[in-house]
Steps between C-alpha positions, in 0.01 A plus 500: 500500500622239751443746784151572365419129492630448853300791638187386316518153655589629846235776506205333324581137575357218292295741288818692424672182385208416272489856366870499417475163325215642290716797403800277433286276280447799271882513479720727706879462540485296821442124519209369702741266680610787723153573638415131532820430695434798727141385550621148580730647764199675653322164514800349681479764776123476533409831336321331209322169452599290200161427340355856504835627371504243221141587403574876499814469287336259257202732460751778441665293227162441336402868514825606335468228238144609419618857443749382238244257356266796458776696328550220251125461454445867421817594310636364173843338470633814330354710779674284762832535316454878490418515871807289579722728294367812674455387858680166535814656647295648785372159613813301431403313182640491149350426161695173502330395826156551347607312187612203710166494682311493169723221364450293812124540478496414129714192560349362818151651499296528820738268689756781516258697717561239769868418447590856404404618849813323623731698270607854601366781278332254262242427770376857469531563128341174386163641610512747208496246212233304691278808493583569136402141414172549692577199715209382714511722808399229747765262369757780505414586861516138619838437336632830637385417854654153484836613360529812714382309807788254466752779447375704796479202735855394411658837578290560812609159629866581430458827690348312794784250512770767476343721766712808566747374239242545224722749316749218440263358239546805277851382415396161368154583366631487143612141553147403596387669180746284307352195670154607388625544143649150508172360631307669220740355241453151646121540494514620138715200401262258672202666334655480152614140558150399605349677200739320261419162657126565473534591133714192441241276662225660292688448173571133581135435573 
């Protein structure tokens, strides 16, 4: 799959990068970081330009997300569980992964569409409960573009800075993921703290 991704980017260019991100957004067993790092390397050597690349990959993220949104919109929760049981192993997902995505959406609501784009695997699967909940499509698209845009820009930039050493980032990518998790926890704590303070102020008044 890595060879396929490399050939796609090298042969089709920016469109290939966007196409692969769209496919990856529907969940395949290869992280989008790989293609984004490779694409960033191509920017560093003048093969690609940053902004068109960023637009193409972000559109790809949105297209993939809309496919899964449509799946959630058209299929019941039981139907999704059945599809996961039958075909999940072929696209690298488990029933537990889908369950986590649903729990995140139930707990954090539409905000997880934005923040969830920064979390591997969840960023794809969270589109399904959004579709099942019939979330406003325009709002879903905007939050997806914003979250995915940040994720894509970050990894493209890392690829640019590393240049021909872009493969080095594969070894510490998980640590960046841990950093994202920590950031999300901090944001959640701040959000809850603010909510408690607002309720306390309301009760005192």
